[in-house]
VEXLOTI-772786 format. One record per residue (C-alpha): residue number from 1; x, y, z; residue in three letters; chain. Coordinates in steps of 0.5 Angstrom, whole numbers. Layout:
N
<site seq="NUM" east="X" north="Y" up="Z" type="Ala" mol="A"/>
...
//
This chain:
135
<site seq="1" east="230" north="177" up="202" type="Unk" mol="A"/>
<site seq="2" east="236" north="175" up="198" type="Unk" mol="A"/>
<site seq="3" east="236" north="168" up="200" type="Unk" mol="A"/>
<site seq="4" east="236" north="163" up="194" type="Unk" mol="A"/>
<site seq="5" east="229" north="159" up="193" type="Unk" mol="A"/>
<site seq="6" east="230" north="151" up="193" type="Unk" mol="A"/>
<site seq="7" east="227" north="147" up="187" type="Unk" mol="A"/>
<site seq="8" east="225" north="139" up="191" type="Unk" mol="A"/>
<site seq="9" east="231" north="138" up="187" type="Unk" mol="A"/>
<site seq="10" east="235" north="142" up="190" type="Unk" mol="A"/>
<site seq="11" east="237" north="147" up="185" type="Unk" mol="A"/>
<site seq="12" east="234" north="155" up="185" type="Unk" mol="A"/>
<site seq="13" east="228" north="155" up="183" type="Unk" mol="A"/>
<site seq="14" east="229" north="156" up="175" type="Unk" mol="A"/>
<site seq="15" east="222" north="161" up="173" type="Unk" mol="A"/>
<site seq="16" east="221" north="162" up="165" type="Unk" mol="A"/>
<site seq="17" east="218" north="169" up="165" type="Unk" mol="A"/>
<site seq="18" east="214" north="171" up="157" type="Unk" mol="A"/>
<site seq="19" east="213" north="178" up="157" type="Unk" mol="A"/>
<site seq="20" east="213" north="182" up="150" type="Unk" mol="A"/>
<site seq="21" east="213" north="189" up="153" type="Unk" mol="A"/>
<site seq="22" east="221" north="191" up="155" type="Unk" mol="A"/>
<site seq="23" east="219" north="195" up="161" type="Unk" mol="A"/>
<site seq="24" east="216" north="189" up="164" type="Unk" mol="A"/>
<site seq="25" east="221" north="184" up="162" type="Unk" mol="A"/>
<site seq="26" east="226" north="188" up="165" type="Unk" mol="A"/>
<site seq="27" east="222" north="191" up="171" type="Unk" mol="A"/>
<site seq="28" east="220" north="183" up="173" type="Unk" mol="A"/>
<site seq="29" east="226" north="178" up="171" type="Unk" mol="A"/>
<site seq="30" east="230" north="185" up="175" type="Unk" mol="A"/>
<site seq="31" east="225" north="183" up="182" type="Unk" mol="A"/>
<site seq="32" east="225" north="176" up="181" type="Unk" mol="A"/>
<site seq="33" east="231" north="175" up="181" type="Unk" mol="A"/>
<site seq="34" east="232" north="179" up="187" type="Unk" mol="A"/>
<site seq="35" east="227" north="175" up="190" type="Unk" mol="A"/>
<site seq="36" east="233" north="169" up="189" type="Unk" mol="A"/>
<site seq="37" east="230" north="166" up="183" type="Unk" mol="A"/>
<site seq="38" east="233" north="164" up="176" type="Unk" mol="A"/>
<site seq="39" east="230" north="167" up="170" type="Unk" mol="A"/>
<site seq="40" east="230" north="166" up="163" type="Unk" mol="A"/>
<site seq="41" east="226" north="171" up="158" type="Unk" mol="A"/>
<site seq="42" east="222" north="172" up="152" type="Unk" mol="A"/>
<site seq="43" east="219" north="176" up="148" type="Unk" mol="A"/>
<site seq="44" east="216" north="173" up="143" type="Unk" mol="A"/>
<site seq="45" east="212" north="165" up="143" type="Unk" mol="A"/>
<site seq="46" east="217" north="163" up="138" type="Unk" mol="A"/>
<site seq="47" east="222" north="162" up="143" type="Unk" mol="A"/>
<site seq="48" east="217" north="158" up="148" type="Unk" mol="A"/>
<site seq="49" east="219" north="151" up="147" type="Unk" mol="A"/>
<site seq="50" east="226" north="151" up="146" type="Unk" mol="A"/>
<site seq="51" east="226" north="155" up="152" type="Unk" mol="A"/>
<site seq="52" east="222" north="151" up="156" type="Unk" mol="A"/>
<site seq="53" east="227" north="146" up="154" type="Unk" mol="A"/>
<site seq="54" east="233" north="148" up="155" type="Unk" mol="A"/>
<site seq="55" east="232" north="152" up="162" type="Unk" mol="A"/>
<site seq="56" east="226" north="147" up="164" type="Unk" mol="A"/>
<site seq="57" east="221" north="152" up="168" type="Unk" mol="A"/>
<site seq="58" east="219" north="150" up="175" type="Unk" mol="A"/>
<site seq="59" east="213" north="156" up="174" type="Unk" mol="A"/>
<site seq="60" east="211" north="160" up="168" type="Unk" mol="A"/>
<site seq="61" east="210" north="167" up="169" type="Unk" mol="A"/>
<site seq="62" east="205" north="167" up="160" type="Unk" mol="A"/>
<site seq="63" east="203" north="174" up="157" type="Unk" mol="A"/>
<site seq="64" east="197" north="173" up="154" type="Unk" mol="A"/>
<site seq="65" east="199" north="179" up="149" type="Unk" mol="A"/>
<site seq="66" east="205" north="177" up="144" type="Unk" mol="A"/>
<site seq="67" east="207" north="179" up="138" type="Unk" mol="A"/>
<site seq="68" east="207" north="173" up="134" type="Unk" mol="A"/>
<site seq="69" east="203" north="167" up="139" type="Unk" mol="A"/>
<site seq="70" east="197" north="169" up="143" type="Unk" mol="A"/>
<site seq="71" east="199" north="166" up="149" type="Unk" mol="A"/>
<site seq="72" east="192" north="162" up="150" type="Unk" mol="A"/>
<site seq="73" east="197" north="158" up="144" type="Unk" mol="A"/>
<site seq="74" east="202" north="157" up="148" type="Unk" mol="A"/>
<site seq="75" east="196" north="154" up="153" type="Unk" mol="A"/>
<site seq="76" east="194" north="150" up="149" type="Unk" mol="A"/>
<site seq="77" east="202" north="148" up="147" type="Unk" mol="A"/>
<site seq="78" east="203" north="146" up="155" type="Unk" mol="A"/>
<site seq="79" east="197" north="142" up="156" type="Unk" mol="A"/>
<site seq="80" east="199" north="138" up="149" type="Unk" mol="A"/>
<site seq="81" east="207" north="136" up="152" type="Unk" mol="A"/>
<site seq="82" east="206" north="131" up="157" type="Unk" mol="A"/>
<site seq="83" east="213" north="134" up="160" type="Unk" mol="A"/>
<site seq="84" east="210" north="142" up="160" type="Unk" mol="A"/>
<site seq="85" east="203" north="139" up="162" type="Unk" mol="A"/>
<site seq="86" east="205" north="139" up="171" type="Unk" mol="A"/>
<site seq="87" east="209" north="146" up="171" type="Unk" mol="A"/>
<site seq="88" east="204" north="151" up="174" type="Unk" mol="A"/>
<site seq="89" east="203" north="158" up="168" type="Unk" mol="A"/>
<site seq="90" east="200" north="164" up="173" type="Unk" mol="A"/>
<site seq="91" east="198" north="168" up="166" type="Unk" mol="A"/>
<site seq="92" east="200" north="176" up="168" type="Unk" mol="A"/>
<site seq="93" east="195" north="180" up="162" type="Unk" mol="A"/>
<site seq="94" east="192" north="187" up="161" type="Unk" mol="A"/>
<site seq="95" east="186" north="183" up="160" type="Unk" mol="A"/>
<site seq="96" east="182" north="184" up="165" type="Unk" mol="A"/>
<site seq="97" east="175" north="181" up="162" type="Unk" mol="A"/>
<site seq="98" east="172" north="175" up="165" type="Unk" mol="A"/>
<site seq="99" east="171" north="172" up="158" type="Unk" mol="A"/>
<site seq="100" east="179" north="173" up="159" type="Unk" mol="A"/>
<site seq="101" east="180" north="170" up="164" type="Unk" mol="A"/>
<site seq="102" east="176" north="164" up="164" type="Unk" mol="A"/>
<site seq="103" east="178" north="163" up="158" type="Unk" mol="A"/>
<site seq="104" east="186" north="162" up="161" type="Unk" mol="A"/>
<site seq="105" east="184" north="158" up="167" type="Unk" mol="A"/>
<site seq="106" east="180" north="153" up="163" type="Unk" mol="A"/>
<site seq="107" east="187" north="153" up="158" type="Unk" mol="A"/>
<site seq="108" east="191" north="150" up="163" type="Unk" mol="A"/>
<site seq="109" east="193" north="157" up="168" type="Unk" mol="A"/>
<site seq="110" east="193" north="156" up="174" type="Unk" mol="A"/>
<site seq="111" east="193" north="164" up="177" type="Unk" mol="A"/>
<site seq="112" east="192" north="169" up="172" type="Unk" mol="A"/>
<site seq="113" east="193" north="178" up="174" type="Unk" mol="A"/>
<site seq="114" east="191" north="183" up="171" type="Unk" mol="A"/>
<site seq="115" east="197" north="189" up="170" type="Unk" mol="A"/>
<site seq="116" east="200" north="193" up="173" type="Unk" mol="A"/>
<site seq="117" east="201" north="187" up="177" type="Unk" mol="A"/>
<site seq="118" east="203" north="188" up="185" type="Unk" mol="A"/>
<site seq="119" east="210" north="186" up="186" type="Unk" mol="A"/>
<site seq="120" east="210" north="183" up="192" type="Unk" mol="A"/>
<site seq="121" east="202" north="180" up="190" type="Unk" mol="A"/>
<site seq="122" east="206" north="176" up="184" type="Unk" mol="A"/>
<site seq="123" east="211" north="173" up="190" type="Unk" mol="A"/>
<site seq="124" east="206" north="171" up="193" type="Unk" mol="A"/>
<site seq="125" east="203" north="167" up="188" type="Unk" mol="A"/>
<site seq="126" east="209" north="164" up="185" type="Unk" mol="A"/>
<site seq="127" east="210" north="161" up="191" type="Unk" mol="A"/>
<site seq="128" east="205" north="159" up="193" type="Unk" mol="A"/>
<site seq="129" east="204" north="155" up="188" type="Unk" mol="A"/>
<site seq="130" east="210" north="152" up="189" type="Unk" mol="A"/>
<site seq="131" east="209" north="150" up="195" type="Unk" mol="A"/>
<site seq="132" east="203" north="146" up="191" type="Unk" mol="A"/>
<site seq="133" east="209" north="141" up="186" type="Unk" mol="A"/>
<site seq="134" east="212" north="141" up="193" type="Unk" mol="A"/>
<site seq="135" east="206" north="137" up="196" type="Unk" mol="A"/>
//
């Protein structure tokens, strides 16, 4: 599983993780790195724009409940920024209600995974979304 995953440009696939829970953030970061992804993680929504601009992720993993800005607002920012709007966003949230899921999908998220997420399911969702980009 330690193989390096290549993007279209030949560089390692970059994932931006937006997660305020320290344990969840560290666990997902470690697992994604183990799976061969390059990961940059932020704990607050206020760091999101700078991370998007400097890191240029191929995919975003987004928690909806953040301490400063909610994930819905970040989804709107992504859709309103032409350079970001083509980047797939997978929401990983404890909000399990259908209304929350539908709202996130309506705002441009491509998938919605409910916490606690099974790590193999997360990797499968990431791989599938990145394969859509390659087509």
